[in-house]
N, C-alpha and C positions, 0 to 999 in steps of 0.2 A: 504493500500500500504506500502511495506517495502522499505525504502530508506537509502542509506549509503553515507557518505561524506568522501572525501580524500583531505587533505589540504597540499599544498606545499608552501614554501616561508616564508615571513616576518610576523611580528606581525600584520600588517594591514590585511593580508590574514587570519590570525587566527581569528581576530576580525570579519571579514566578514563571515567566515565559521561558527563561533559561532552563528551569527545572523540567517543564513539559517537553521542551525540545530534546533534552538529553534522555529523558525517560522514553520518549518515542523511539529514539535510536536504540536504547536498550531492549525495547520490545521488538526490534527487527523492522521497524518502519523506515522507509526512505524519506528523509527530511529534505525538502527542496526549498528554494527561496520563494518569497511570497509573490514574485512576478512570473512564476512558472505554473504550468498546468499541474494540478494535483487531484487526488481522489477525495481528499478531505482538507478543510481549511479551519484553523482556529484563530479567532480574533480575541485577544485579551484587551478588554475595553477599559476606558477611563470615563468618568462622568463629572470631572471637576468644572467643566464649562459646557455650554450648549454646543460649541464647536466640536468638543470631544465626542459628544453623542452623535453628531452629524457625521464625523469622520468614521465612526464604527459602522453606521448605517450605509454610508457610501462604499465602505470596504466590502460589505456583504454583496452589494450589487456588482462590484468589480470582480469578486471571486466567482459569482454565478455567471457572469459573462464569459469568464475564462473557461469554466467547465460547468454547464448547466446541470449536470448529473452529480456534481460533487456534494458531499456532506459539508455543511457549514455550521460551525458552532460559535456562539458568542459567549464569552466568559468574563468574569471580573465585575468591576464596580457598576458599570452601566447595566450589566445583566442582573445585578442584585436589586437595583432600585427600579428597574423598568422592565421586568420580566414579561409582563403581559404585552407591553408595547412591542417588544422584540419578537415574541412568539407570533404576533399578528403580522410580522413583516415577511413579505414574500421572499423566500430563499433561505430563511433561517430554519435549521433543523433541530438544534439543541440550544438551550439557554441554561448556563450553569453559573451560579453566583460566586461569591468570594470564598465559600467554604469548599474544601476538598476538590480543588480544581483538577486534580489528577483524575477524577472520575470522568472527565470529558474524553480521555483516551479509551476508557472502558466502553463508553457509549459508542465511540467511533468504531472500535474494534468489533463490537457485536452488531453494529449497524441495526440497532433495535428499531422496530416500527414505532411511529408516534414521536412525541417530543417529551423532553424532560427538563426539569429545572430544580435547582437547589435553593432553598429559602433561607436557611440559617446563616446569619452574618457572623460566623465564627472565625473567619480569616484563615490564613494558610501559613502555619509556622512549623515547617518540618524540623525534626530533631537531627537529621543528618545533612551534611553539605550536599546540595543538589548539583553542584558543578556550575560552570560558566562557559559561555561561548567566547568570552572576551579575555583580554590579558589580565584584567583585575577581577577579583571574585566579590560579588555582592552577597552579603550574609544578612538576611532579615532577622533582626533580633527582637522586633516589636511589631505589633499590628493593632489596628483600631485606634479610637480617639475618644477621650472623655469630655472634650470641649464641645460647645454648640455654637460655633461661629454662624452668623446669620446667612452667609453665602454658601455654606458647604454641605454637601450630601454625604461626605465620607463616613461620618458616624452611622448613618443609615445603611451604608453599603458594607461596612466592615465591623461594626459593633464597637464595644468598649475596649479600652486598652488592655493588652496582655503581652507577656514577654517570655522569652526563653530564660531558663535559669542560667547563671554564669557558667556552670560546668558544661552545659550543652553548647554555649557559645565558644568556650575554649576548645571543645572537641571538634566543632565545625571548622574553626580556624586551623587546627592541627590537620584536619582532613584536607583543607584547601592547600596548606603548605606541602603536604605529601604529594599533591597533584601538580606541584611546581609553581603555585601562585605566590608571588612576592608582595602583593598588595591586596588587602581586603577592604571593602567598604561596608561599614556597619550602617544598616538602613532600617527604616521603619516608617509607619504612617505618622507617628508623633514620637520621634526618637527620644526626646528628653523625658518621656514618661516611662522609659525602660526601667523595669524592676520594681515599680511602685507596689505591685501586688505581692511581691515576695521580699519585702524589706531590703531592697537593693536600689541602686541608682546608676546612672550612666558613668559618673565620675568614679564610683567604686569599681565598676566593671573595667574601666580603662586602667585603673591602678593595677588590677589583677593581670590584665592582658599584657601591659607594657613591662611588667616585671619578668616576663618570660621571653625566650627566644621565639621568633616567628615573623610573619610578614609585617610590613608597615601597615598602618591603619589610617583610614580616612573616614570622616563622619559625614552623614547626609544632613538634611535641613534641621535647623533649630530656630526657635523664636528668640527675639532679642534678650528677654529677661532670663532665658534658660542657659546662658553661657557664663558660668561662674568663674571667678578669678582662678580657682584651682585648675580649671580646664585650660585656660590660657597659659598658666604656669607650666603645665605638662607640655603644651605645644612648644613653648619657648625652650624647654630643657631636654626633651626627649625626642630624638630624631625619628623614632618609630611612629610618632603621631604626626600625620601630615599637617602642615600649617595651612589649613583649608577650612573655611567656614561658609556655609550657605544659610543666610538669615532670611526668615519670612517676615519682612517689614509690612507689606501690603499697602500701607498708606503713610504719608508723612504729615497727616493732619489728625489731631486728637479726636475731633468730633466724628470724623469718618471712621476711625478705629473703634470708637464707642458704638457707632451704628453697626459695625461689623461684629461687635461683641468680642473684640480682641482684648486680652487681659494685660495690656501694657500701654505705655504712652510713648510718644516720639522721643522724649528725653532719654528713655532707656536705650533706644537705638543709637542716639547720638553718643551716649556714654560708653556703650560697649564697643562701638567702632573706634572711639578714641583710645580705649584700653587696648584693643587689638593692635592699633598702630604703635603704641608704646611698647607693648610686651612682645609682639610677634610682627615686626615691621614689614617683613616680606610675605606675609600671609595673603592668600587669595581670599577675597570676600565676595561671594555672589549674593545678590539681594532680589527677593521676589517683591513685585509691586503690582497691585490690581488698579486698573485705570477705569474710571467711569462708574464707580460704585454709587448707588442711589444716595443723593445728598452731597456728593462731591461737586461742589460749586467750582466755578473758575478760580475763585480765591483759594479754596481748599487745595485745588490742584497746584496752584502757584506755590502754596506753602510746602507741598511735597517736593517740588522742584528745588526750592531754596534749601530744604533739609538735605536733599541728595547732593546739591552743589557743595555744601560745606562739610560733608562727612566723608570718611575714608572708606572706599570700597573699590572693587575691581570690575564688576560686570552686573548689569541688571537683567532680570528675567521678567519681561513685561507681559501682563495678562489683561486682555480687555474683558470687562465685566459682562457676564451673561446670566440672566436670571435662571435659577434652577428650580424646577417644580418641587413643591413641598418644603422649600426653605422660606424663612422669614423675609429674606432680602427680596424675594419675588413680589412681596406685597408692599414694599416700601415705596414712598413717593420720591420725587426729585431725580428721576432717571435722566441722564444726559442723552442727547441725540447720538445716533450711531456715528454720524460724520464728525461730531465733536470728540467722541471717544477715540476715533481713528487719529484725529489730529493730535490729541494729547499723547497717545501711544507713540506716535512718530517723534514727538518732542523728547520723550524719555529714551527711545531707542537711539536717537542721535546723541544724547548725553552719554548713554551707555557705550556707544562706539568710541566716543572721544576718550572717556575714562579708561576703557579697556586698552586702547592704543597707548595711553600714558603708562599703564601697568606693564605692558609688554616692553616698552622702551626702558623702563626702570630695571628690567632683568638683564639687559645687555652687559656682557663682561663678567657675569656671575657664573659660577660652576654649581650645578645642582645634580640631584640624583634622578635620572630619567627611567621611567618604566617604559620599555619598548613594547608597542602594542601591535602594529600591523604595517604592511607595506602601503605606500600611498597608491590610491587608485588613479589619481590624476597625473602623478609624476613618477614614471617608472624609474627604478634605481634609488628611490627615496623611501625612508621609513618614518613612521609617526609614533609619537608617544606623549606622555605628560610627566612633568617633574612633580616633586612632592608638593610644591605650591601651585600645582595645576596649570603650569605654563605649557601650552601646546607647542611641541617642538617637531620640526622636520630635520632629518639629517640624511646625508648621502652615504651609501655604503650598505654593507650586509648586516642585518639585525637578527636577533633571536627573540621572538615574542616571549613575554613574561619576565625577561631579565631586567634587573635594575642596574644601570651603569652610570658613571659620572659623565656629564655633558657640559661643555662650555657653550654658553649662549652668545652668539656672535652678531646677529642682526635681526631686526624686527621686520616681519612681513605684514600683510594686511590684517590677518587674524591669528598669526602664529609667529614663532621665532625660529630662525635657522640656528642649528647647533652643530658642534663637532664633538663626537664621542671621544673620550679619553681612554686609550687602550688600557685594559686592566685584566690581569689573570688570563690573558689569551682569549677572552670572550668576544673580542671585536677585532676585525681585520680591516684595515683601510683598503679601499679598492686600488687596483694597480693603475 
C-alpha cells in the first residue's frame, strides 16, 4: 500500500506526523511524498485559524483529484472540534481526533466500511521515542492546555494539560541519542505547564537532563511570564541548552491582551526581552503576534509596533486574526476590516524582515556549533543547517546529517548566513 502524509500546524503536529510516518514504514507500507499518487492519504490538521481549517479542506480535494479511489483520513485538532463538518465533506473517509492517532493506520489497513471518529480529547503522549524524519528529534513532553484564551480552540481539541514523567523523558532522549540524534526539541501545547500534575516543572526537568551526557536541547514556545531567571541562567552557562526562545506575545497592547484573556501584561514582555539581552546576548528570540484581534484599534496596533521597535528580538511570526467557532472572540465586537488586517500584517512583516536581517549581520565573524540537516534543494553542492542560536547556515562541501560541527559564519545572505565548516575529528572534508 502506498500512503502519503500532509502535516499542518505546530511542532506537536510535526512530532505526531513523524510518528505515523515511521510507524507506517514499520508496518510495511510504502510512504510517498504528498504530491505523489497514493492509495491512502492522511492529513494531520490544525485549527488555530480559519485559514488552517480551509487548508485541510483544500488538501482533501487535492488528494481526491490525484486519486479519486484513495482513502482519505483527516486527523488532529480540526478533526477533534469539527468532526461532523468533516464527515459531511465529500472525499473524507475517516475522521480521527487528537487521541490515539495511531488508530488511523489500523483503519486504513483494514479499509473498514463506513466512517469512524475518535471523540476523547486525551492527546497523544507516547512513552517511547517515535523517531524523526529530520536531523533534530522532537520529543513531546506535554499536551493540552488549562488556559481559556478567548481566541483559541486548542483546549477543546486537546483537553487539559498533562505531561510525561521525567524518567520517561530521559528514556526518550536516550533512545533518540542511540539513533544518532545530537539535538532534541522539547515540545508541547503549553510547554511551561510541564509537570504540574506530578509535582515537577520545566526548570526541574532541565536540571535533570543537563546534568547528564546527551544531545543538546532546544525549547519550543513559552509565554513571557513563564521564563524564569533560572532558565536564562542555564542558557547562559550550559552549552547543552540552546540559546533559543520562542515567546507568545500576541499583542503589544494591554487592553487587547485583556480581551484575549492572556494572563500577563506588555511590561512582562519588555522585561524578559531585556533580561535575555543581558544574560544571553546572542540568543535567538522568535515572537508570535496576532494582528486584527477584535478591539485592536489603530492606536492599539501602533502601541504594538512601538513595543516591538524598542524591544530585543530576532524574528516575528505574524498571524492574522480569524474568528473560531465556539470561542468567545467570535462574539466580540470591534473587528477590523480584512484589508486593514492585511495592511497591519504587512507592517509587522516588514519590521520582522528588517530585524531578522540585523540579527543575521550580528552573527558574522562568530564561530558556532552547527547541526547539519540536509543538502540544499536549490543549490547543488551546498548543505543547510542551524546553529545553537538558530542561525540558518549554508555551506559548501560534503555534510553528514545529524552531526554537530563548528562553523565560522562569514557573510549574510537574504535569509540565511554563509558559513565555513571547521574541520574536526575527520568528520568534514573540504571539496577539492
